[in-house]
Backbone as JSON, one array per atom type, in Angstrom:
{
  "sequence": "MQGVQAADHATAEGGKTVGYTDDGDWISFQPYVLGNANKITVRVASAGAGGRIEVRAGSATGTLLGTVTVPVTGSWDTFVDATANLSGGPAGATTLYLVFRGATGSGYLFDLDAFTLGTGTSSSPSPSPSPSVSPSASPSPPAGGTSAIRGVGSGRCVDVTGSSQSNGAQAQIYDCNGAANQQWTLTSSSELRVYGNKCLDVNGGSTANGATVIIWDCNGQNNQKWRFNSDGSLTAVGANKCLDVPGNATANGTKLNIWDCNGQANQRWTRV",
  "N": [[23.37, 13.18, -38.07], [25.35, 10.33, -38.72], [25.51, 7.24, -40.34], [23.9, 5.72, -38.52], [20.89, 4.23, -37.27], [17.49, 4.3, -36.07], [16.5, 2.01, -33.7], [14.17, -0.36, -32.7], [13.28, -1.14, -29.46], [11.8, -2.64, -26.73], [12.56, -2.25, -24.09], [13.92, 0.14, -24.04], [13.9, 3.65, -23.13], [12.15, 5.31, -24.54], [11.18, 3.43, -26.29], [12.75, 3.14, -28.5], [16.17, 3.17, -29.77], [19.42, 4.63, -30.45], [20.89, 2.94, -32.94], [22.48, 0.19, -34.72], [25.23, 0.73, -34.96], [28.44, 1.51, -36.19], [32.1, 1.61, -36.31], [33.14, 4.93, -36.28], [30.76, 6.13, -36.88], [28.32, 8.66, -35.98], [26.29, 10.93, -33.85], [24.74, 14.16, -33.5], [24.03, 17.2, -31.62], [22.57, 20.34, -31.11], [21.84, 23.73, -29.9], [24.46, 23.22, -27.46], [25.71, 23.99, -24.18], [28.69, 23.35, -22.76], [30.67, 24.0, -20.99], [30.49, 23.78, -18.13], [30.05, 21.19, -17.72], [31.22, 18.19, -16.39], [30.94, 15.49, -16.42], [29.65, 12.6, -18.02], [26.88, 10.41, -18.41], [25.84, 7.56, -19.86], [23.24, 5.48, -21.22], [23.25, 2.27, -22.22], [23.34, -0.68, -24.38], [24.58, -3.83, -25.36], [24.95, -6.58, -27.48], [26.88, -7.06, -29.11], [30.1, -6.11, -29.91], [30.68, -4.18, -28.07], [32.35, -1.22, -27.16], [33.41, 2.26, -27.62], [32.42, 5.53, -26.72], [33.1, 8.67, -27.98], [33.13, 11.84, -26.75], [32.7, 14.88, -28.2], [33.37, 18.24, -29.16], [32.11, 20.6, -31.36], [32.68, 19.28, -33.87], [32.81, 16.09, -35.53], [35.38, 15.46, -35.43], [36.32, 17.15, -33.64], [37.29, 18.92, -30.54], [38.19, 16.59, -28.08], [36.46, 15.69, -25.37], [36.03, 13.67, -23.55], [35.86, 10.08, -23.05], [33.72, 7.41, -23.14], [33.62, 4.08, -22.04], [32.0, 1.34, -23.4], [30.44, -1.43, -22.25], [30.02, -4.93, -23.09], [26.79, -6.14, -22.72], [25.44, -8.48, -23.06], [22.93, -8.63, -24.26], [20.69, -7.06, -26.61], [18.66, -5.84, -25.37], [19.32, -5.51, -22.7], [20.16, -3.12, -20.58], [22.69, -0.88, -19.31], [24.22, 1.57, -17.15], [26.94, 3.63, -18.04], [29.83, 5.62, -17.37], [31.74, 8.64, -17.72], [34.45, 10.92, -17.14], [34.51, 14.46, -18.06], [36.26, 17.12, -19.69], [37.59, 20.32, -20.56], [35.51, 21.59, -22.09], [34.16, 24.01, -24.31], [33.53, 27.45, -23.5], [31.21, 28.8, -24.58], [28.14, 28.31, -26.5], [27.93, 25.28, -28.45], [28.23, 22.6, -30.76], [27.36, 19.42, -29.87], [28.96, 16.27, -30.22], [28.59, 12.9, -30.38], [30.61, 10.25, -30.89], [30.97, 7.16, -32.29], [32.9, 4.32, -31.52], [34.88, 1.39, -32.23], [35.81, -2.08, -32.7], [36.33, -2.99, -36.05], [34.5, -4.95, -38.44], [33.27, -6.71, -36.75], [30.58, -6.85, -36.47], [27.69, -4.96, -35.48], [28.12, -2.43, -32.94], [27.06, -1.34, -30.44], [24.04, -0.22, -28.72], [22.65, 2.98, -28.1], [20.72, 4.44, -25.72], [20.13, 6.64, -24.0], [21.45, 9.73, -22.66], [23.15, 11.68, -20.17], [24.29, 14.74, -19.08], [26.35, 16.15, -16.61], [27.58, 17.29, -13.34], [30.35, 16.53, -11.18], [32.4, 13.66, -10.35], [33.39, 10.61, -11.95], [33.81, 7.06, -11.72], [35.66, 4.55, -13.38], [33.82, 2.52, -15.6], [32.49, -0.8, -14.97], [33.57, -3.73, -16.77], [31.57, -5.37, -17.34], [28.01, -5.89, -16.59], [27.3, -5.58, -13.15], [26.13, -6.75, -9.95], [26.95, -5.64, -7.62], [27.09, -2.9, -5.35], [28.04, 0.39, -4.13], [27.86, 2.29, -0.99], [27.17, 4.94, -1.8], [26.48, 4.9, -4.45], [24.54, 3.55, -7.08], [24.78, 1.7, -9.58], [23.22, 0.62, -12.63], [21.77, -2.44, -11.96], [21.96, -5.98, -12.91], [19.34, -7.37, -14.89], [16.77, -9.34, -13.33], [17.9, -9.47, -10.74], [17.01, -9.56, -7.34], [16.32, -7.61, -4.55], [16.34, -5.59, -1.58], [15.62, -2.03, -1.59], [17.32, 0.56, -0.36], [17.14, 3.79, 1.19], [19.43, 6.4, 0.9], [19.45, 8.74, 2.45], [17.54, 8.3, 4.46], [18.02, 5.74, 5.44], [16.14, 3.71, 5.42], [13.94, 1.22, 3.89], [12.48, 0.91, 0.62], [9.09, 0.21, 0.6], [5.9, -1.56, 0.6], [2.9, -0.2, 1.58], [1.37, -1.43, 4.48], [1.82, -4.1, 3.69], [0.21, -4.69, 1.59], [-1.18, -6.23, -1.26], [-2.74, -5.06, -3.13], [-3.87, -3.27, -6.03], [-2.85, 0.1, -6.31], [-1.85, 0.39, -3.73], [0.25, 2.26, -1.72], [3.72, 3.19, -2.16], [6.33, 3.45, 0.36], [8.65, 4.49, 2.84], [10.34, 2.36, 5.14], [11.5, 0.63, 8.12], [14.07, -1.52, 7.28], [13.49, -4.92, 6.75], [13.44, -7.26, 5.4], [11.12, -8.44, 4.51], [8.58, -9.67, 2.25], [7.33, -7.59, 1.02], [9.24, -5.7, 0.63], [10.95, -6.56, -1.24], [12.42, -6.29, -4.28], [12.35, -6.82, -7.73], [14.33, -6.38, -10.49], [13.47, -6.17, -13.79], [14.13, -7.23, -17.21], [12.73, -5.46, -18.71], [12.93, -3.11, -17.43], [11.24, -2.83, -15.32], [10.35, -2.62, -11.86], [9.54, -5.1, -9.78], [7.35, -6.41, -7.45], [6.09, -8.97, -5.14], [5.94, -10.55, -7.39], [4.05, -10.0, -9.45], [3.28, -7.4, -9.44], [3.93, -3.97, -10.06], [6.22, -1.24, -9.43], [4.92, 1.97, -9.72], [4.09, 5.07, -11.29], [1.59, 6.87, -10.25], [-1.3, 7.02, -12.26], [0.24, 7.63, -14.49], [1.36, 10.14, -14.23], [3.41, 13.13, -14.74], [4.01, 15.08, -12.99], [5.65, 17.0, -10.39], [5.61, 15.63, -7.22], [3.77, 13.6, -7.74], [2.24, 10.58, -6.69], [3.65, 7.44, -5.73], [2.95, 4.12, -6.41], [1.79, 0.61, -6.26], [1.0, -1.49, -9.0], [-0.84, -3.72, -11.22], [1.47, -5.17, -13.51], [2.08, -3.72, -16.59], [3.6, -2.82, -18.73], [3.89, -0.18, -19.49], [5.41, 3.16, -19.72], [5.24, 4.48, -17.26], [5.76, 2.57, -15.43], [8.39, 2.02, -15.67], [11.88, 2.08, -14.66], [15.02, 3.63, -13.96], [18.08, 2.85, -12.71], [20.65, 5.06, -11.68], [24.09, 6.18, -11.99], [24.67, 7.98, -9.99], [23.26, 7.03, -7.85], [20.6, 7.74, -7.89], [17.18, 7.08, -8.78], [15.36, 6.91, -11.53], [12.17, 7.66, -12.75], [11.06, 6.55, -15.64], [9.09, 7.32, -17.47], [8.25, 9.95, -16.59], [10.65, 11.23, -16.26], [11.7, 11.95, -13.86], [12.82, 11.86, -10.37], [12.69, 9.17, -7.92], [11.58, 10.02, -4.79], [11.96, 11.0, -1.33], [9.73, 12.83, 0.37], [10.42, 16.08, 1.49], [12.85, 15.45, 2.71], [12.35, 13.55, 4.68], [12.68, 11.12, 7.28], [11.05, 9.33, 8.63], [9.31, 6.31, 9.49], [6.84, 5.05, 7.32], [6.57, 7.32, 5.67], [5.35, 8.48, 2.72], [6.25, 7.86, -0.7], [7.17, 9.8, -3.55], [7.48, 11.39, -6.87], [10.0, 13.65, -8.11], [11.58, 16.58, -9.38], [14.85, 15.79, -10.32], [17.62, 16.19, -8.11], [19.94, 15.38, -6.86], [20.12, 15.16, -4.17], [20.34, 13.49, -0.9], [17.9, 12.34, -0.22], [16.97, 11.38, -2.58], [18.58, 9.4, -3.36], [19.57, 5.98, -3.68], [20.35, 2.62, -2.63], [20.88, -0.8, -3.51], [20.31, -3.55, -1.5]],
  "CA": [[23.86, 11.9, -37.7], [25.99, 9.53, -39.82], [25.64, 5.86, -40.27], [23.08, 5.1, -37.51], [19.49, 4.16, -37.49], [16.69, 4.02, -34.97], [16.26, 0.58, -33.46], [12.99, -0.58, -31.74], [13.6, -1.98, -28.19], [10.71, -2.37, -25.79], [13.16, -1.83, -22.77], [14.44, 1.54, -24.12], [13.07, 4.58, -22.46], [11.09, 5.79, -25.51], [10.91, 2.37, -27.17], [13.76, 3.18, -29.56], [17.54, 3.5, -29.39], [20.28, 4.84, -31.6], [21.4, 1.61, -33.16], [23.23, -0.16, -35.99], [26.44, 1.54, -34.93], [29.72, 1.07, -36.68], [33.1, 2.57, -36.05], [33.19, 6.22, -36.97], [29.39, 6.75, -36.86], [28.12, 9.62, -34.92], [25.15, 11.77, -33.78], [25.14, 15.47, -32.93], [23.02, 17.95, -30.99], [22.95, 21.71, -30.95], [23.1, 24.17, -29.23], [24.82, 22.7, -26.11], [26.78, 24.67, -23.43], [29.39, 22.18, -22.21], [31.76, 24.49, -20.18], [30.38, 23.41, -16.81], [29.81, 19.74, -17.65], [32.41, 17.36, -16.17], [30.64, 14.05, -16.36], [28.51, 12.13, -18.82], [26.36, 9.08, -18.16], [25.12, 6.95, -21.01], [22.53, 4.15, -21.01], [23.69, 1.48, -23.4], [23.23, -2.17, -24.45], [25.33, -4.46, -26.52], [25.11, -8.02, -27.69], [27.93, -7.12, -30.07], [31.47, -6.03, -29.56], [30.89, -3.09, -27.22], [33.21, -0.12, -27.8], [33.58, 3.49, -26.95], [31.72, 6.78, -27.18], [33.94, 9.81, -27.87], [32.38, 13.08, -26.57], [33.54, 15.9, -28.82], [32.77, 19.56, -29.29], [32.28, 21.32, -32.66], [32.63, 18.44, -35.01], [33.1, 14.71, -35.22], [36.86, 15.38, -35.13], [36.68, 18.38, -32.8], [37.95, 18.76, -29.24], [37.82, 15.42, -27.34], [36.15, 16.06, -23.98], [36.07, 12.51, -22.81], [35.54, 8.83, -23.74], [33.02, 6.41, -22.39], [33.81, 2.69, -22.41], [30.74, 0.66, -23.43], [30.71, -2.91, -22.08], [29.08, -5.91, -23.61], [25.82, -6.52, -21.75], [24.89, -9.77, -23.36], [21.69, -8.65, -25.02], [20.38, -5.69, -27.05], [17.64, -5.3, -24.38], [19.85, -5.36, -21.36], [20.85, -1.79, -20.54], [23.46, -0.48, -18.1], [24.73, 2.97, -17.21], [28.4, 3.81, -18.1], [30.06, 7.0, -17.14], [33.14, 9.11, -17.95], [34.76, 12.34, -16.81], [34.66, 15.38, -19.18], [37.02, 18.35, -19.41], [37.89, 21.11, -21.73], [34.41, 22.13, -22.84], [34.18, 25.41, -24.58], [32.59, 28.26, -22.57], [29.94, 29.21, -25.25], [27.32, 27.22, -27.07], [28.63, 24.59, -29.46], [27.54, 21.37, -31.18], [27.89, 18.27, -29.14], [29.12, 15.11, -31.05], [28.92, 11.57, -29.85], [31.23, 9.46, -32.0], [31.0, 5.73, -31.84], [34.19, 3.7, -31.9], [34.99, 0.01, -31.91], [36.48, -2.92, -33.71], [35.58, -3.16, -37.36], [34.26, -6.36, -38.94], [32.77, -7.64, -35.63], [29.12, -6.55, -36.33], [27.18, -3.66, -34.84], [28.87, -2.27, -31.72], [26.19, -1.13, -29.21], [22.93, 0.78, -28.85], [22.61, 4.11, -27.16], [19.37, 4.82, -25.29], [20.01, 7.99, -23.38], [22.65, 10.28, -22.02], [22.92, 12.75, -19.21], [25.47, 15.51, -18.77], [26.29, 16.67, -15.22], [28.8, 17.66, -12.62], [30.88, 15.51, -10.24], [33.35, 12.75, -10.88], [32.98, 9.31, -12.21], [34.86, 6.08, -11.73], [35.66, 3.75, -14.63], [32.73, 1.51, -15.56], [32.85, -2.2, -15.06], [33.53, -4.24, -18.1], [30.2, -6.03, -17.55], [27.12, -5.56, -15.52], [27.58, -6.15, -11.86], [25.14, -6.48, -9.02], [27.51, -5.07, -6.44], [26.88, -1.45, -5.26], [28.62, 1.02, -2.99], [26.89, 3.0, -0.24], [26.81, 6.19, -2.36], [26.11, 4.85, -5.88], [23.83, 2.3, -7.41], [24.7, 1.6, -11.05], [22.14, -0.25, -13.07], [22.09, -3.87, -11.71], [21.49, -6.76, -13.97], [18.0, -7.8, -14.83], [16.62, -10.53, -12.56], [18.3, -9.33, -9.33], [16.02, -9.24, -6.33], [16.82, -7.08, -3.35], [15.74, -4.38, -1.01], [16.17, -0.75, -2.06], [17.46, 1.45, 0.91], [17.35, 5.16, 1.04], [20.67, 6.89, 1.52], [19.14, 9.8, 3.4], [16.68, 7.81, 5.56], [18.4, 4.39, 6.01], [15.01, 2.84, 5.45], [13.76, 0.57, 2.68], [11.14, 0.98, -0.23], [8.14, -0.76, 1.24], [4.55, -1.38, 0.3], [2.17, 0.13, 2.72], [0.57, -2.49, 5.07], [2.12, -5.34, 3.03], [-0.85, -4.87, 0.71], [-0.91, -6.67, -2.66], [-3.83, -4.49, -3.96], [-3.53, -2.13, -6.9], [-2.93, 1.34, -5.65], [-1.18, 0.46, -2.43], [1.41, 3.2, -1.9], [5.14, 2.91, -1.64], [6.73, 4.22, 1.44], [9.93, 4.01, 3.47], [10.04, 1.66, 6.46], [12.64, -0.11, 8.55], [14.42, -2.66, 6.4], [13.17, -6.11, 7.48], [13.57, -8.5, 4.54], [9.82, -9.01, 4.17], [8.28, -9.73, 0.79], [6.83, -6.23, 0.53], [10.43, -4.9, 0.44], [11.83, -7.3, -2.21], [12.09, -5.69, -5.56], [13.11, -7.51, -8.81], [14.61, -5.53, -11.73], [13.3, -7.07, -14.97], [14.75, -6.79, -18.45], [11.86, -4.4, -19.19], [13.21, -1.94, -16.56], [10.25, -2.88, -14.24], [10.67, -3.08, -10.48], [8.43, -5.95, -9.46], [7.17, -6.93, -6.02], [5.12, -10.01, -5.18], [5.92, -11.31, -8.64], [3.19, -9.57, -10.55], [3.02, -6.02, -9.2], [5.11, -3.11, -10.49], [6.32, 0.09, -8.91], [4.16, 2.62, -10.69], [3.74, 6.44, -11.0], [0.07, 6.99, -10.27], [-1.92, 7.72, -13.41], [1.15, 8.1, -15.55], [1.58, 11.61, -14.08], [4.76, 13.62, -14.82], [4.12, 16.21, -12.15], [6.31, 16.85, -9.17], [4.7, 15.29, -6.07], [2.93, 12.48, -8.06], [2.48, 9.51, -5.77], [4.19, 6.17, -6.36], [2.07, 3.06, -5.97], [2.03, -0.62, -7.03], [-0.13, -1.8, -9.92], [-0.51, -4.87, -12.15], [2.51, -4.82, -14.46], [1.44, -3.45, -17.93], [4.67, -2.46, -19.71], [3.85, 1.26, -19.76], [6.55, 3.89, -19.28], [5.15, 4.96, -15.88], [6.26, 1.44, -14.6], [9.81, 1.66, -15.97], [12.74, 2.82, -13.75], [16.39, 3.39, -14.28], [19.2, 3.16, -11.61], [21.7, 5.91, -12.2], [25.42, 6.07, -11.32], [24.81, 8.74, -8.72], [22.4, 6.44, -6.8], [19.24, 8.16, -8.05], [16.27, 6.08, -9.39], [14.61, 7.76, -12.37], [10.98, 7.23, -13.37], [11.36, 6.81, -17.1], [8.01, 8.1, -18.13], [8.21, 11.36, -16.15], [11.94, 11.66, -16.23], [11.89, 12.55, -12.52], [13.39, 10.9, -9.47], [12.05, 8.64, -6.8], [11.93, 11.08, -3.85], [11.28, 11.03, -0.01], [9.31, 14.27, 0.47], [10.95, 16.83, 2.65], [14.03, 14.73, 3.3], [11.87, 12.86, 5.91], [13.28, 9.74, 7.6], [10.2, 8.58, 9.46], [8.59, 5.18, 8.97], [5.49, 5.4, 6.73], [6.64, 8.43, 4.72], [4.95, 8.06, 1.34], [7.2, 8.26, -1.71], [6.69, 10.46, -4.79], [8.57, 11.76, -7.84], [10.28, 15.06, -8.02], [12.77, 16.96, -10.22], [16.11, 15.16, -9.85], [18.46, 17.24, -7.57], [21.15, 14.8, -6.32], [20.2, 15.07, -2.65], [20.32, 12.15, -0.25], [16.5, 11.85, -0.27], [16.74, 10.87, -3.88], [19.63, 8.35, -3.64], [19.2, 4.7, -3.11], [21.27, 1.49, -2.77], [20.27, -2.12, -3.5], [20.87, -4.27, -0.38]],
  "C": [[24.55, 11.29, -39.01], [26.05, 8.05, -39.49], [24.81, 5.09, -39.27], [21.66, 5.09, -37.95], [18.77, 3.95, -36.16], [16.39, 2.53, -34.85], [15.13, 0.46, -32.35], [13.44, -1.57, -30.69], [12.54, -1.63, -27.14], [11.34, -1.86, -24.33], [13.89, -0.42, -22.86], [13.42, 2.52, -23.56], [11.88, 5.08, -23.35], [10.76, 4.66, -26.49], [11.92, 2.25, -28.41], [15.1, 3.55, -29.06], [18.24, 3.99, -30.77], [21.02, 3.57, -31.75], [22.13, 1.47, -34.5], [24.49, 0.59, -36.11], [27.66, 0.78, -35.35], [30.85, 2.03, -36.26], [33.14, 3.77, -36.9], [31.81, 6.79, -37.19], [29.24, 7.76, -35.81], [26.69, 10.24, -34.95], [25.5, 13.1, -33.18], [23.89, 16.18, -32.53], [23.51, 19.4, -30.86], [21.71, 22.63, -30.53], [23.26, 23.54, -27.81], [25.82, 23.67, -25.5], [27.42, 23.6, -22.57], [30.47, 22.72, -21.13], [31.75, 23.98, -18.74], [30.19, 21.92, -16.62], [31.13, 18.97, -17.44], [32.17, 15.87, -16.06], [29.49, 13.76, -17.42], [28.2, 10.74, -18.46], [25.57, 8.63, -19.33], [24.36, 5.63, -20.63], [22.65, 3.4, -22.25], [23.44, 0.01, -23.26], [24.04, -2.62, -25.58], [25.39, -5.93, -26.41], [26.23, -8.17, -28.73], [29.27, -7.02, -29.46], [31.71, -4.99, -28.35], [31.78, -2.04, -27.95], [33.37, 1.07, -27.02], [32.76, 4.63, -27.48], [32.64, 7.95, -26.9], [33.02, 11.0, -27.76], [33.23, 14.21, -27.07], [32.72, 17.18, -29.03], [33.13, 20.11, -30.67], [32.15, 20.51, -33.87], [32.98, 17.05, -34.64], [34.61, 14.43, -34.99], [37.34, 16.49, -34.27], [37.28, 17.95, -31.45], [37.4, 17.57, -28.56], [37.65, 15.8, -25.87], [36.19, 14.85, -23.06], [35.68, 11.24, -23.52], [34.92, 7.89, -22.75], [33.23, 4.96, -22.86], [32.41, 2.04, -22.32], [30.98, -0.83, -23.29], [29.64, -3.72, -22.87], [28.15, -6.35, -22.52], [25.15, -7.83, -21.97], [23.59, -9.85, -24.14], [21.41, -7.23, -25.48], [19.29, -5.06, -26.2], [18.02, -5.25, -22.96], [20.7, -4.08, -21.3], [21.57, -1.59, -19.26], [23.83, 0.96, -18.33], [26.3, 2.87, -17.24], [28.69, 5.32, -18.0], [31.56, 7.39, -17.52], [33.29, 10.52, -17.57], [34.88, 13.16, -18.08], [35.53, 16.59, -18.78], [37.32, 19.03, -20.72], [36.76, 21.63, -22.64], [34.55, 23.5, -23.08], [33.22, 26.21, -23.74], [31.29, 28.63, -23.26], [29.21, 27.97, -25.8], [28.13, 26.55, -28.21], [27.68, 23.43, -29.87], [28.18, 20.19, -30.54], [27.84, 17.04, -30.09], [29.34, 13.92, -30.18], [29.29, 10.66, -30.9], [31.42, 8.07, -31.47], [32.26, 5.05, -32.39], [34.17, 2.22, -31.43], [35.59, -0.82, -32.99], [35.64, -3.11, -34.94], [35.57, -4.61, -37.73], [33.75, -7.27, -37.86], [31.23, -7.39, -35.5], [28.87, -5.26, -35.66], [27.79, -3.67, -33.37], [28.05, -2.32, -30.51], [25.08, -0.21, -29.66], [22.97, 1.71, -27.77], [21.18, 4.53, -26.99], [19.17, 6.25, -24.85], [21.31, 8.39, -22.83], [22.34, 11.46, -21.22], [24.27, 13.44, -18.97], [25.31, 16.16, -17.35], [27.59, 17.08, -14.63], [29.14, 16.5, -11.66], [31.89, 14.63, -10.98], [32.81, 11.43, -11.04], [34.11, 8.37, -12.07], [34.72, 5.26, -13.0], [34.61, 2.71, -14.55], [33.23, 0.05, -15.54], [32.81, -2.71, -16.39], [32.26, -5.04, -18.36], [29.28, -5.68, -16.47], [27.36, -6.27, -14.24], [26.56, -5.86, -10.82], [25.6, -5.81, -7.8], [27.31, -3.5, -6.51], [27.73, -0.91, -4.08], [27.53, 1.84, -2.24], [26.37, 4.3, -0.93], [26.45, 6.11, -3.83], [25.43, 3.52, -6.1], [23.73, 2.18, -8.92], [23.69, 0.52, -11.42], [22.56, -1.67, -12.79], [21.52, -4.65, -12.83], [20.11, -7.17, -13.75], [17.92, -9.21, -14.09], [17.06, -10.47, -11.13], [17.17, -8.86, -8.5], [16.7, -8.85, -5.08], [15.94, -6.02, -2.75], [16.32, -3.12, -1.6], [16.14, 0.19, -0.83], [17.73, 2.82, 0.51], [18.63, 5.65, 1.68], [20.44, 7.86, 2.61], [18.37, 9.19, 4.62], [17.23, 6.53, 6.15], [17.34, 3.39, 6.01], [14.73, 2.36, 4.0], [12.41, 0.97, 2.01], [10.28, -0.16, 0.21], [6.68, -0.5, 0.69], [3.7, -1.32, 1.5], [1.24, -1.04, 3.2], [0.76, -3.84, 4.45], [0.96, -5.62, 2.08], [-0.44, -5.29, -0.61], [-1.97, -6.04, -3.6], [-3.28, -3.41, -4.89], [-3.79, -0.79, -6.15], [-2.37, 1.54, -4.27], [0.1, 1.35, -2.65], [2.7, 2.72, -1.43], [5.53, 3.92, -0.57], [8.16, 3.84, 1.94], [9.55, 3.41, 4.79], [11.34, 0.95, 6.85], [12.92, -1.41, 7.72], [14.3, -3.94, 7.21], [13.22, -7.41, 6.65], [12.29, -9.15, 4.2], [9.59, -8.96, 2.67], [7.86, -8.4, 0.18], [8.04, -5.28, 0.42], [11.43, -5.56, -0.57], [11.43, -6.92, -3.57], [12.98, -6.38, -6.66], [13.16, -6.59, -10.1], [14.39, -6.46, -12.94], [14.05, -6.51, -16.19], [14.01, -5.74, -19.1], [11.95, -3.1, -18.36], [12.05, -1.76, -15.54], [10.96, -3.13, -12.84], [9.42, -3.74, -9.92], [8.48, -6.31, -8.04], [5.97, -7.96, -6.0], [4.95, -10.73, -6.43], [5.19, -10.73, -9.81], [2.77, -8.08, -10.4], [4.25, -5.14, -9.52], [5.04, -1.77, -9.7], [5.82, 1.04, -10.02], [3.96, 4.11, -10.32], [2.32, 6.56, -11.27], [-0.45, 7.75, -11.45], [-1.04, 8.12, -14.49], [1.53, 9.54, -15.47], [3.14, 11.9, -14.28], [4.98, 14.8, -13.84], [4.94, 15.96, -10.9], [5.25, 16.52, -8.07], [3.83, 14.12, -6.45], [3.25, 11.26, -7.2], [2.92, 8.28, -6.55], [3.45, 4.99, -5.64], [2.55, 1.7, -6.6], [0.78, -0.86, -7.89], [0.22, -3.02, -10.69], [0.41, -4.37, -13.25], [1.85, -4.76, -15.94], [2.38, -3.03, -19.0], [4.63, -1.0, -20.07], [5.09, 1.96, -19.14], [6.47, 4.27, -17.83], [5.44, 3.8, -14.95], [7.7, 1.05, -14.96], [10.76, 2.63, -15.2], [14.19, 2.59, -14.12], [17.3, 3.76, -13.08], [20.33, 3.9, -12.38], [23.02, 5.77, -11.5], [25.54, 6.9, -10.07], [23.99, 8.2, -7.61], [20.96, 6.92, -6.96], [18.51, 7.06, -8.85], [15.22, 6.89, -10.26], [13.3, 6.96, -12.87], [11.01, 7.57, -14.83], [10.39, 7.66, -17.8], [7.99, 9.6, -17.77], [9.56, 11.98, -16.13], [12.23, 12.53, -14.93], [12.32, 11.42, -11.5], [12.57, 10.44, -8.37], [12.53, 9.45, -5.55], [11.18, 10.8, -2.49], [10.96, 12.5, 0.27], [9.96, 14.87, 1.71], [12.18, 16.32, 3.38], [13.55, 14.0, 4.64], [12.6, 11.5, 6.05], [12.31, 8.86, 8.42], [9.57, 7.41, 8.78], [7.26, 5.63, 8.43], [5.48, 6.64, 5.87], [6.37, 7.94, 3.3], [5.93, 8.68, 0.29], [6.5, 8.95, -2.89], [7.82, 10.62, -5.74], [8.77, 13.24, -7.78], [11.51, 15.3, -8.96], [14.05, 16.43, -9.54], [17.08, 16.31, -9.32], [19.71, 16.65, -6.92], [21.23, 14.71, -4.87], [19.98, 13.67, -2.17], [18.95, 11.52, -0.21], [16.1, 11.28, -1.61], [17.81, 9.81, -4.28], [19.32, 7.1, -2.93], [20.35, 3.67, -3.35], [20.39, 0.28, -2.7], [21.04, -2.96, -2.45], [20.34, -5.61, -0.16]]
}
């Protein structure tokens, strides 16, 4: 790395980000195989000037594969996802460089929390966080927004079984009805709250496929943090797995779990 430092942020996935970024700073990773990657998604925050992330192969001045525009999010603890298309990656293993760009003399640019390489195409990110979503994608909405969360595959909403407010009540899918047990608030700490004081929770902090999803008193732990992704998936931060409807089921009362992210419709969600 050059010119950056780790920055402590409670809302970051691991409690820290790549921060204190100035124009020309960079981080690198090796070995990476980039030949099949045609999209990058970054999780970023900026109370500064915003800027760009250049994705390069081989060196900080190597082949430019794509550029992500980083918006100003209004706070160092308000994270959004931004995406860009990639092309021209070398076929073999290389060193991946993320080079930070922005206006000089305007203070630190932005913080980088996480990035994901994948396939598919991306649209240009919004210049600022936006609560609007499309049927097939659910970019990170701004903190404080309250809405239902509807499954793309099932057409049903994330629901608390039996309208229970007890710790351990399971999350399920059910016909969308606007009731309080289907209203989820995304907080600045990446929690999904229901009833005001209960959080969507991976039971026992498990990271295993099939771990159940419940509600529990909000406690700030990573098994209660979630990330909306640009492909519509909803990632459990602590497990790095996706909120999943088992077996692609569509029936009322199907209990939710976490599973390796696969991009299928039973792992994609929209806020409505």
